[in-house]
N, C-alpha and C positions, 0 to 999 in steps of 0.2 A: 728662338726652341722652336720657330714654324717652322724653316727651315728641316732641323732634324725627324720633327711630323713628315713631313715632307716626306724625304727622303726617303723613311724607314717603311713608310707607306709604300711609293716604288718602287723600296727596294722588293715587297712584298710581292708587288703588284706582276714583279719580274720575275718572283719564284711562281708564281701562280700559275703563270701564265705556258713559262719554257716547260711544265709537267704537262697540260691539257693542248700544244698546241701540235698541230700533225705541219710534222718539218716533208720540205719535197725530197722523195728517192734518190737528189745529191749527195744529200747532207746525211751523214753518217747518225748522227743521232739516235740514240735509240726511242722508245716509247716510252720505257719503266727506271727510269732518270733519276726519280726524284721519289723510289716507292721506300727506301732504306735508309733511316736519316744515322749519319756517323757522326758519334756524339765529338768530340770537342778531345780529348784529351786521347782517345784511338786515331786522330785524320790527320797528329802531326806523324805517326806509324806513320798509316797506313798510305798517304802519298812517296814516302821516303823510296826511291829509286830512282829507273830512265826508262822513261816515258816516249815515245814520237809521237809527232806533232802528225796528228789526221788532217785535219779542218780549223780554221778560221774563218765565223759567221759577222761577217760586218752590217749594219744594219741604218742603212742609211732615208733620212728625208725628201730627199729627192734621185737619186736610186734606186728604193728596196731595198732586199737582200743582196747580197752578196758575198760568194763566198771564195778563198782563196783554198788550195787544198794541194799538196807534194808534182800528184802530175797536173795542175794551169798550172803550178811556177817556177818548177822544176829544183824549186827546194828538200832539204831535203834534213827535217828537225832534229834533235833532240835533245829532251830538260833532263837535267838530272841534279835531282832536291836530293842533299846529305839535311844533315840535320843540323842548320843556316841558312842553307846557301842551294840558293837555283843558280845553277852550268847551263847554259845554255849554247849549244851544236849546230857546225852547217856546216856536215859531215867531213868530222872530225874538231873541226877550226871552234873554239870558242869566240862567240858571238856579245856573248853578252855573263855578269856572273852580280847578280845575285839574292841578298841576304830577303830573307822570310821568313813570316811569322805566320802560322795557323793560329785565328780567332773564332770568335764572334758577333753577328752584326750589332751585337749590343756594348757589343765594346766600343761600338762611331755612339750610336744611339742614344744609351744609356735608357734601354727600355729590354725591362728582361723578359720580353714576348719573345725578342729580335735574337730568334735559336744556330740564324742561317747563318752557314761557316764563310769565313772569311780563308784569304790572303791575305796580308801587307808584303806588299816590294819594296823593296831599298833600293839605289843604287849606291855607288860609288858616295856622289852628290848628291846624298840625305835626300835628293825626288823622291817618295812616298806615294806609290799605286796600290788603290784596293779591288778585289774579286774577290764574289760575291762565287765560293765555289760548292760543286757539285760531283759525288759521284756517283759511277754509272757502266755501270760493273766494272769491267775491264778498264773501262776512261774515268778518266778527269775532266773536267769541265770549268776553267773562268773563264767568268760572267762578266763580261764587263761593258755589258751594252746598253748599256741606259741611257746613253744619251750619243750625240755622234760623234764620242770620240776614241769611243773604241771596244772589239767585235769578244765574243766567245772565241777563246780557244778551246779544241780539241784533245786531248791526249789518248795516247794508249799504250797503258802499263807496255813492256820489251818483257821476250820470253814467258 
């Protein structure tokens, strides 16, 4: 129970700090990302479609903030969300295919006040990853930087 409370508080802290921090100019993150809350039932429809990878921001205790972009990696990734699966492609070749579902943080914590959107990804070996899901203008951000294992992935809708 204490772990659930700690995890919930950590996620809330990350969400609040993401709304208030000033990003360096090299980042594509907009300052108005957290102004409009998207309801769970509308989020699944809003995420469907094709998205280009803009950047991934990693946070490391030893190295600080690390930023990967198509320019500094030479990779052009496309994320395509259909009704229940996500296909990640690199220059036309599929690199990953996972199932996904959108929910709320309260699905994990069981606290009704946890209304932050999450996205659950399940690969073919049924390993699950969970990220916070933020809509930010024409972009979405998959927040997975609450530990040193992941980074925040920003995608921009194609078209």
